[in-house]
Wavefront OBJ file of the C-alpha trace (Angstrom):
o trace
v 52.475 -25.126 39.056
v 55.652 -23.952 37.262
v 56.846 -27.668 36.246
v 52.631 -28.018 35.657
v 53.379 -25.625 33.027
v 56.446 -26.641 31.701
v 55.141 -30.367 30.522
v 52.448 -28.393 28.953
v 53.892 -26.441 26.710
v 56.882 -29.732 25.716
v 54.117 -31.701 25.179
v 53.025 -29.472 22.637
v 56.277 -29.763 21.054
v 56.290 -33.270 20.684
v 55.487 -34.812 17.165
v 56.507 -38.377 17.624
v 54.205 -40.498 20.049
v 57.337 -42.179 21.588
v 58.469 -39.702 22.994
v 54.760 -38.309 24.115
v 55.054 -41.199 26.198
v 58.250 -40.824 27.329
v 57.563 -37.696 28.758
v 54.202 -38.509 29.736
v 56.037 -41.375 31.949
v 59.220 -38.990 33.636
v 55.970 -36.600 34.647
v 54.423 -39.572 36.163
v 57.163 -40.056 37.851
v 58.664 -36.744 38.943
v 54.830 -36.746 40.552
v 54.625 -39.686 42.318
v 58.013 -38.591 43.795
v 57.547 -35.195 44.632
v 54.117 -37.202 46.582
v 56.305 -39.742 48.450
v 58.155 -36.997 49.441
v 55.039 -34.150 50.541
v 53.579 -37.506 52.420
v 56.772 -38.321 54.199
v 57.254 -34.560 55.383
v 54.172 -34.970 57.113
v 54.253 -37.882 58.751
v 56.941 -36.665 60.084
v 55.920 -32.728 61.246
v 52.247 -35.029 62.403
v 55.150 -37.144 64.922
v 56.061 -34.344 66.943
v 53.664 -32.863 66.824
v 51.219 -35.776 68.292
v 55.343 -36.045 70.544
v 55.629 -32.297 71.754
v 51.377 -32.960 72.806
v 52.076 -36.520 74.611
v 55.217 -34.841 76.579
v 53.420 -33.229 79.381
v 51.659 -36.682 80.064
v 54.149 -38.768 79.505
v 55.783 -36.566 83.156
v 52.980 -36.505 84.624
v 52.613 -40.945 84.655
v 56.224 -40.419 85.779
v 55.114 -38.515 88.680
v 53.196 -40.310 89.673
v 55.009 -43.207 89.609
v 57.793 -42.179 91.562
v 55.416 -41.181 94.643
l 1 2 3 4 5 6 7 8 9 10 11 12 13 14 15 16 17 18 19 20 21 22 23 24 25 26 27 28 29 30 31 32 33 34 35 36 37 38 39 40 41 42 43 44 45 46 47 48 49 50 51 52 53 54 55 56 57 58 59 60 61 62 63 64 65 66 67
């Protein structure tokens, strides 16, 4: 949210179209990189959750193989 408010304040102070486009492109790039990083983090959390959930079943399967 702070990054967005800084972007708006910078946006309102720009007078040249080229600088406006540059600022907007930089903001979009940063937003995309943040989105990708957060998506990767969430994916890793779900993967860890699945592994923890499946662990008791793996143990049960191993016990049945040994019997």
